C-alpha positions as CSV (number, residue, x, y, z in Angstrom):
1,X,0.0,0.0,0.0
2,X,1.4,3.4,-0.9
3,X,1.6,6.4,1.4
4,X,-1.3,8.2,-0.2
5,X,-3.6,5.2,0.4
6,X,-2.4,4.9,4.0
7,X,-3.0,8.6,4.7
8,X,-6.5,8.2,3.2
9,X,-7.2,5.4,5.7
10,X,-6.2,7.8,8.5
11,X,-8.5,10.5,7.1
12,X,-11.3,8.0,7.0
13,X,-10.5,7.1,10.6
14,X,-9.9,3.5,9.6
15,X,-7.8,1.6,12.2
16,X,-6.2,-0.5,9.5
17,X,-4.1,2.6,8.8
18,X,-2.0,1.9,11.9
19,X,-1.4,-1.7,10.8
20,X,-0.5,-0.6,7.3
21,X,1.9,2.0,8.7
22,X,3.5,-0.6,11.0
23,X,4.0,-3.0,8.2
24,X,5.5,-0.5,5.9
25,X,7.6,1.7,8.3
26,X,7.7,-0.1,11.7
27,X,11.2,-1.4,11.5
28,X,12.6,1.9,10.2
29,X,10.8,3.8,13.0
30,X,12.1,1.4,15.6
31,X,15.6,1.9,14.2
32,X,15.3,5.7,14.5
33,X,14.1,5.3,18.1
34,X,16.7,2.7,19.1
35,X,19.5,4.9,17.9
36,X,18.3,7.5,20.4
37,X,17.0,5.6,23.4
38,X,19.4,2.6,23.1
39,X,16.7,0.2,24.4
40,X,14.5,-2.0,22.2
41,X,11.5,-2.2,24.5
42,X,11.5,1.6,25.0
43,X,11.9,2.0,21.2
44,X,8.8,-0.2,20.7
45,X,6.9,2.0,23.2
46,X,8.0,5.1,21.3
47,X,6.8,3.4,18.0
48,X,3.4,2.8,19.5
49,X,3.2,6.4,20.8
50,X,4.1,7.5,17.3
51,X,1.2,5.7,15.8
52,X,-1.1,7.3,18.4
53,X,0.3,10.8,17.7
54,X,-0.1,10.2,13.9
55,X,-3.7,9.1,14.4
56,X,-4.3,12.3,16.4
57,X,-2.4,14.5,13.8
58,X,-4.0,13.2,10.6
59,X,-6.2,15.2,10.1
60,X,-5.5,18.1,10.0
61,X,-2.1,17.2,8.5
62,X,-2.2,15.2,5.3
63,X,1.4,13.9,4.7
64,X,0.5,12.1,1.5
65,X,3.9,12.6,-0.1
66,X,6.1,12.5,3.0
67,X,4.5,10.0,5.4
68,X,7.8,8.5,6.5
69,X,9.4,11.9,7.2
70,X,6.3,12.9,9.1
71,X,6.5,9.8,11.2
72,X,10.2,10.0,11.7
73,X,10.0,13.5,13.0
74,X,7.3,12.3,15.5
75,X,9.3,9.3,16.7
76,X,12.4,11.3,17.0
77,X,10.8,13.9,19.3
78,X,9.1,11.2,21.3
79,X,12.4,9.3,21.7
80,X,14.3,12.5,22.7
81,X,11.6,13.3,25.3
82,X,11.8,9.7,26.6
83,X,15.6,10.1,27.1
84,X,15.0,13.3,29.0
85,X,12.4,11.7,31.2
86,X,14.6,8.7,32.0
87,X,17.7,10.7,32.5
88,X,19.7,8.3,30.4
89,X,23.1,9.9,31.1
90,X,25.1,8.1,28.5
91,X,22.5,8.9,25.8
92,X,22.1,12.5,27.0
93,X,25.9,12.9,26.7
94,X,25.8,11.6,23.1
95,X,22.9,14.0,22.2
96,X,24.8,16.8,23.9
97,X,27.9,15.9,21.8
98,X,25.9,16.1,18.6
99,X,24.4,19.4,19.7
100,X,27.9,20.8,20.4
101,X,29.0,19.7,16.9
102,X,26.2,21.7,15.3
103,X,26.4,24.6,17.7
104,X,29.6,25.7,16.0
105,X,27.9,26.2,12.6
106,X,24.3,27.2,13.5
107,X,23.2,30.4,15.3
108,X,21.6,30.0,18.7
109,X,17.8,30.3,19.0
110,X,16.1,33.4,20.5
111,X,12.7,33.9,22.1
112,X,10.9,36.9,20.6
113,X,8.6,36.9,17.5
114,X,11.2,38.4,15.1
115,X,13.6,35.7,16.1
116,X,11.0,33.1,15.5
117,X,10.6,34.4,12.0
118,X,14.4,34.3,11.7
119,X,14.2,30.7,12.8
120,X,11.9,29.8,9.9
121,X,14.3,31.7,7.5
122,X,17.2,29.8,9.0
123,X,15.4,26.5,8.5
124,X,14.9,27.4,4.8
125,X,18.6,28.4,4.5
126,X,19.7,25.1,6.0
127,X,17.4,23.2,3.6
128,X,18.8,25.1,0.7
129,X,22.3,24.3,1.8
130,X,21.5,20.6,2.3
131,X,19.9,20.6,-1.2
132,X,23.1,21.8,-2.7
133,X,25.1,18.8,-1.4
134,X,25.5,15.7,-3.4
135,X,23.3,12.8,-2.2
136,X,25.8,10.9,-0.3
137,X,27.1,13.9,1.7
138,X,23.5,15.0,2.5
139,X,22.6,11.4,3.6
140,X,25.7,11.2,5.8
141,X,24.7,14.5,7.4
142,X,21.1,13.4,8.0
143,X,22.1,10.0,9.3
144,X,24.3,11.7,11.9
145,X,22.3,14.7,13.0
146,X,18.7,13.6,12.4
147,X,18.8,9.8,12.8
148,X,21.7,10.1,15.3
149,X,23.6,7.2,13.8
150,X,27.1,6.6,15.1
151,X,30.1,7.3,12.9
152,X,30.7,3.5,12.8
153,X,27.1,2.8,11.6
154,X,27.4,5.5,8.9
155,X,30.7,4.1,7.7
156,X,29.1,0.6,7.4
157,X,26.0,1.9,5.7
158,X,28.0,3.8,3.0
159,X,31.0,1.4,2.8
160,X,33.5,4.1,3.7
161,X,36.0,4.4,6.5
162,X,35.2,6.1,9.8
163,X,37.8,8.7,9.2
164,X,36.2,9.6,5.9
165,X,32.8,10.0,7.7
166,X,34.4,12.2,10.3
167,X,36.2,14.3,7.7
168,X,33.0,14.6,5.5
169,X,31.0,15.8,8.5
170,X,33.7,18.2,9.5
171,X,33.8,19.7,6.0
172,X,30.0,19.9,5.7
173,X,29.7,21.7,9.0
174,X,32.4,24.2,7.9
175,X,30.7,24.7,4.5
176,X,27.4,25.2,6.2
177,X,28.9,27.8,8.6
178,X,30.4,29.7,5.6
179,X,27.0,29.5,3.8
180,X,25.1,30.8,6.8
181,X,27.6,33.6,7.3
182,X,27.1,34.6,3.7
183,X,23.4,34.5,4.2
184,X,23.8,37.1,7.0
185,X,23.7,34.9,10.1
186,X,26.0,35.6,13.1
187,X,27.5,32.3,14.2
C-alpha cells in the first residue's frame, strides 16, 4: 500500500491505517528510536506512541507525499523526550555531543517573535544548503544529525572508512557555517 492510500485510511479514521503504517515503516521507525534511546522495548513504546500521535495528527495534517518523514519526526521527538524523562546519562551525553558539533555552525535560537521568523528563514537556508550537497554527503549529514547514527554505523552503511565519515561531517559543518555567514547569520 502506498503512502497516499495509508493517509487516506487515517483520514477515514480506519484503524487499519495503523497496521499498514506498522507493516511499511515499523522497522525503520524502531531503528530511529533505538538509535536515540538505546533500548529495544523503549523504542517499541515510542513506536506505538508515534502511531497514536499520527492518528491524532491526521487530520489536520495530510502527509500524502512525505509520510515517513512525518512519522520519523514524530518518533524522533518522542524518543528524545523519553531520554530526558529517563535521564539516560550516556545517551544524554551523546545527544549533547551532537548538539555541540552543530552549535559551531548554526546560530543559537532566541525567544521573541522576530527571532521566530528568523528561525523559519534559518530552516529554509539550511534546507537550501543541504539541497546543494551531493546525495551521499546529504545522507551522511542526515544519518548523523537527524537519525543520530554513530560514525561507525554510517561508515558501514555507506561502505566508507570512519575517518572519511568524520572528515566529511567536519567539512559539511564548515561549509554550512560559511554558507550561513554569507546569508547574514551571526555564528
